[in-house]
N, C-alpha and C positions, 0 to 999 in steps of 0.2 A: 491256168492256172500255174504250173511249171514252167514253163516260160518267163511267170513273172518272177518265182521266188527266183528263179535262175538268174535275172537280171537283178535282183535283189543281192545274192550271193555276189555276184561278180561286182559288183559295184561298191559291195562294204571290202571286198579284199581288196580291189585296186584301192578305196579311201587308205586303207590300214596298212598298205605297203607303203602308201605317200606318206602317211603321218610315221611311218617309221623312219624314212631316211629322212624326213626332216629331224624328226628326234635327235639322229645317230650323226648327221653330218655335224662337223667341227666348225665352229662360228667363223666367222669373218673376223680378221685382226682387228678390225675396230668397233667390234662388239662390246658394249659394256658387260661387265660380270653380273650386275644386277641381273641384265635383259635374258643372260644364257640360266640361271637358276630358275626362271620365269618360262623359259622357252616349253618345256617339256609339259607342265600342266597344261598351258593354254593351247597347245595339240591335242591332246587329250580330250579339255573338254568341248575343245570344236570337233574332233571325233565323234565324242558321241551324241553331240548333237546333230549331227549329219545323218549319222547313223538311226539317229529317234525317227529324224526329217524323212527318211527314207523306209524307215516301216509304218509310221504313218500313212506316207502316202501311196504305200502299196497295199497297206490292208484295207484302210478307209476309201478306198477309189473307187470313185461312184459310176458303177457301169452301165447308168441307166443315163447317162446324158449324151452318149454317143450315139 
């Protein structure tokens, strides 16, 4: 049980670190201005969806199929 929770926390921390890096990197020079205003909300939305998927897969893992 604790191994699964540790894996969950590690994956959440890694995904959060990657999202922070993507949000705070300066955009390339050819990046449209409207896309830079949409970048942070899209990254946060994807991060929240990924964390939700991780939680669902961790908490509702079917132990009897193995």
